[in-house]
C-alpha positions as semicolon CSV with decimal commas, in nm:
position;residue;x (nm);y (nm);z (nm)
1;Q;0,638;-2,566;-1,446
2;V;0,818;-2,259;-1,320
3;Q;1,042;-2,316;-1,021
4;L;1,238;-2,055;-0,828
5;V;1,483;-2,165;-0,560
6;E;1,650;-1,918;-0,326
7;S;1,975;-1,987;-0,146
8;G;2,246;-1,803;0,043
9;G;2,059;-1,697;0,353
10;G;2,199;-1,738;0,701
11;L;2,302;-1,573;1,024
12;V;2,534;-1,274;1,006
13;Q;2,641;-0,997;1,241
14;A;2,535;-0,640;1,186
15;G;2,760;-0,478;0,929
16;G;2,824;-0,805;0,754
17;S;2,734;-0,923;0,406
18;L;2,540;-1,201;0,238
19;R;2,473;-1,289;-0,124
20;L;2,141;-1,444;-0,209
21;S;2,081;-1,641;-0,527
22;C;1,759;-1,730;-0,705
23;A;1,788;-2,017;-0,950
24;A;1,507;-2,035;-1,205
25;S;1,387;-2,330;-1,411
26;G;1,086;-2,412;-1,627
27;L;1,084;-2,071;-1,792
28;T;1,273;-1,868;-2,048
29;F;1,453;-1,664;-1,787
30;S;1,547;-1,377;-2,017
31;Y;1,176;-1,313;-2,085
32;Y;1,107;-1,244;-1,718
33;N;1,133;-0,942;-1,496
34;M;1,240;-1,042;-1,147
35;G;1,208;-0,914;-0,794
36;W;1,319;-0,969;-0,437
37;F;1,076;-0,930;-0,148
38;R;1,109;-0,995;0,222
39;Q;0,878;-1,069;0,509
40;A;0,954;-1,038;0,878
41;P;0,735;-1,201;1,144
42;G;0,415;-1,006;1,192
43;N;0,483;-0,786;0,891
44;E;0,351;-0,780;0,539
45;R;0,569;-0,888;0,251
46;E;0,766;-0,587;0,132
47;F;0,949;-0,496;-0,183
48;V;1,329;-0,501;-0,171
49;A;1,461;-0,480;-0,527
50;A;1,370;-0,558;-0,886
51;I;1,546;-0,601;-1,219
52;V;1,408;-0,603;-1,571
53;W;1,459;-0,894;-1,810
54;S;1,771;-0,746;-1,970
55;G;1,930;-0,625;-1,649
56;G;1,920;-0,276;-1,796
57;S;1,705;-0,126;-1,522
58;V;1,709;-0,193;-1,150
59;Y;1,494;-0,063;-0,868
60;Y;1,537;-0,055;-0,491
61;A;1,338;0,015;-0,180
62;D;1,464;0,325;-0,003
63;S;1,553;0,114;0,301
64;V;1,815;-0,085;0,108
65;K;1,937;0,166;-0,148
66;G;2,314;0,199;-0,137
67;R;2,356;-0,126;0,060
68;F;2,199;-0,392;-0,163
69;T;2,272;-0,469;-0,527
70;I;2,049;-0,676;-0,752
71;S;2,186;-0,847;-1,061
72;R;2,115;-1,137;-1,294
73;D;2,296;-1,376;-1,523
74;N;2,059;-1,484;-1,798
75;A;2,304;-1,745;-1,922
76;K;2,284;-1,913;-1,580
77;N;1,912;-1,852;-1,523
78;T;2,002;-1,694;-1,191
79;M;1,933;-1,369;-1,010
80;Y;2,138;-1,237;-0,719
81;L;2,104;-0,999;-0,428
82;Q;2,429;-0,876;-0,277
83;M;2,354;-0,743;0,069
84;N;2,616;-0,532;0,244
85;S;2,615;-0,333;0,568
86;L;2,338;-0,551;0,699
87;K;2,125;-0,427;0,986
88;P;1,911;-0,616;1,238
89;E;1,603;-0,471;1,068
90;D;1,699;-0,658;0,751
91;T;1,611;-0,983;0,930
92;A;1,337;-1,156;0,732
93;V;1,257;-1,438;0,495
94;Y;1,367;-1,328;0,149
95;Y;1,170;-1,437;-0,157
96;C;1,241;-1,411;-0,525
97;A;0,959;-1,360;-0,771
98;A;0,910;-1,361;-1,147
99;R;0,677;-1,197;-1,395
100;A;0,685;-1,232;-1,772
101;R;0,794;-0,905;-1,928
102;D;0,523;-0,681;-2,059
103;A;0,464;-0,315;-2,129
104;R;0,419;-0,217;-1,767
105;F;0,631;-0,344;-1,478
106;D;0,482;-0,230;-1,151
107;Y;0,784;-0,380;-0,980
108;S;0,712;-0,299;-0,616
109;R;0,369;-0,464;-0,605
110;A;0,382;-0,827;-0,496
111;P;0,049;-0,931;-0,656
112;I;0,179;-0,873;-1,009
113;Y;0,438;-1,149;-0,980
114;T;0,320;-1,488;-1,103
115;S;0,584;-1,718;-0,960
116;W;0,751;-1,725;-0,619
117;G;1,027;-1,916;-0,449
118;Q;1,000;-2,080;-0,109
119;G;1,215;-1,819;0,063
120;T;1,546;-1,814;0,246
121;Q;1,595;-1,689;0,601
122;V;1,829;-1,398;0,668
123;T;1,903;-1,319;1,031
124;V;2,117;-1,022;1,130
125;S;2,234;-1,012;1,490
126;S;2,319;-0,688;1,669
């Protein structure tokens, strides 16, 4: 059974930093493409960042490009999201998601991911 567990969320002032982690179990982590999504109250879940199984390609939403960095450690079955220069509009529940690697990785579309974590709250105060 695939399990994804996010951690590292919290309350931070605008301009601050947080590092989220997503620990994976029940799967061969290196076979999976991974993504981060977020959802603020009243909003739809939106794409934040994604990374392919090898770490060789990464993708970002325009709203976080240059501020967030996605990475993974396949030896530790863990994915990370380093968030710098945080803004109040980054406030949301952040989710990690997994999809077994295949020929096409439509990374920004939430429905393609087959496993999800429970989410971790990130709150950025102004």
